[in-house]
C-alpha positions in Angstrom: -3.9 0.9 14.3 -4.4 -2.9 14.1 -1.3 -4.3 12.6 -2.7 -7.8 12.2 -5.6 -6.5 10.3 -3.3 -4.4 8.1 -1.1 -7.5 7.4 -4.1 -9.7 6.5 -5.5 -7.1 4.1 -2.1 -6.6 2.4 -1.6 -10.3 2.1 -5.0 -10.6 0.3 -4.4 -7.5 -1.9 -0.7 -8.2 -2.7 -0.6 -11.9 -2.4 2.3 -13.8 -0.8 4.9 -15.5 -3.0 8.1 -17.0 -1.8 9.9 -16.3 -5.0 10.8 -13.5 -7.4 8.1 -12.7 -9.9 7.2 -10.0 -12.4 4.4 -7.7 -11.4 1.9 -6.4 -14.0 4.3 -3.7 -15.0 7.1 -6.2 -15.5 9.0 -5.2 -12.4 10.7 -7.7 -10.2 8.8 -8.3 -7.1 8.8 -10.9 -4.3 7.1 -11.7 -1.0 4.2 -9.5 -0.1 4.3 -7.0 -3.0 7.9 -6.0 -2.3 9.4 -4.2 -5.3 13.0 -5.6 -5.7 15.4 -2.7 -5.5 18.9 -2.4 -6.9 21.4 -3.5 -4.3 19.0 -6.2 -2.9 19.9 -9.8 -3.7 16.4 -10.4 -5.2 17.1 -7.6 -7.8 19.7 -9.9 -9.5 17.6 -13.0 -9.2 15.6 -14.5 -12.1 11.8 -14.9 -11.9 10.7 -18.0 -10.1 13.9 -18.2 -8.0 12.9 -18.9 -4.4 13.0 -16.4 -1.5 13.0 -17.6 2.0 10.2 -17.0 4.4 12.6 -15.2 6.7 13.6 -12.8 3.9 10.0 -12.2 2.9 9.1 -11.4 6.5 12.1 -9.0 6.8 11.2 -7.2 3.6 7.6 -6.9 4.6 8.4 -5.5 8.0 10.6 -2.9 6.4 8.0 -2.0 3.8 5.4 -1.7 6.5 7.5 0.7 8.5 8.1 2.8 5.3 4.4 2.8 4.4 3.4 3.9 7.9 6.1 6.6 8.0 5.0 7.8 4.5 1.3 8.0 5.5 2.3 9.9 8.7 4.4 12.4 6.7 1.8 13.0 4.0 -1.4 13.3 6.1 -1.6 15.9 8.8 -2.7 14.5 12.2 -2.5 10.9 10.9 -2.4 9.4 14.4 -5.6 11.1 15.3 -7.6 9.7 12.4 -10.0 6.8 12.9 -8.2 3.4 12.7 -9.9 2.4 9.5 -8.8 5.6 7.7 -5.3 5.0 9.0 -5.3 1.5 7.6 -6.6 2.6 4.2 -3.9 5.3 4.0 -1.1 2.9 4.9 -2.4 0.4 2.3 -2.3 3.1 -0.3 1.2 4.2 0.8 2.3 0.6 0.6 0.9 0.1 -2.9 1.7 3.5 -4.4 4.7 4.8 -2.5 5.0 8.3 -1.0 5.6 10.2 -4.3 2.4 8.9 -5.9 0.3 9.0 -2.8 1.2 12.6 -2.2 -0.3 13.5 -5.6 -3.8 12.6 -4.2 -4.0 16.3 -3.1 -7.8 16.6 -3.0 -8.2 13.2 -1.2 -5.6 14.3 1.4 -7.3 17.6 1.9 -10.6 15.9 2.5 -9.0 13.5 5.0 -7.4 16.4 6.8 -10.9 18.0 6.9 -12.4 14.7 8.2 -14.6 14.5 5.1 -14.0 10.8 4.5 -16.9 10.2 1.9 -15.4 13.0 -0.2 -11.9 11.5 0.2 -13.3 8.1 -0.9 -14.8 9.8 -4.1 -11.4 11.3 -4.9 -9.7 8.0 -4.5 -12.0 6.6 -7.3 -11.3 9.6 -9.6 -7.7 8.6 -10.3 -5.4 6.7 -12.6 -4.8 4.3 -9.8 -8.5 3.4 -9.5 -8.6 2.8 -13.3 -5.6 0.5 -13.1 -6.7 -1.4 -9.9 -10.5 -0.9 -9.9 -11.2 -3.7 -7.4 -8.6 -2.7 -4.9 -9.5 1.0 -5.3 -13.2 0.3 -4.7 -12.5 -1.9 -1.6 -10.3 0.8 -0.1 -12.6 3.6 -1.1 -15.6 1.8 0.5 -13.6 1.4 3.7 -12.6 5.1 3.7 -16.2 6.1 3.3 -17.2 3.8 6.2 -19.3 1.4 4.1 
């Protein structure tokens, strides 16, 4: 899996902000789409308070490890999938988290069966796709090999 490509794509989709901000759901976020968690210093910070580049990088590296681990755990034979499919699944895990990604049961089944066009269609038939139509379409197209 091309980690540089994954990072570039996530930076485009998530944005990169060196401060605490509220996401569309009103949750404290910082860096490259990092949801601030209780116990982290950023959780107690006010929106617009700065976050160092070093901290943004550390949070991103941890979030990437988590997303890759989640995708590996959820999708059978993850490491044997085509690189582009792996990248899409990790991006979904990064964005959704393991609990919500694991609810894409038909998509996961199609991926396991190597039916990527069907998996792409299932991605678009979701609440996630209705909430983030542009991102969902871009990732779905990549899953389908378009």
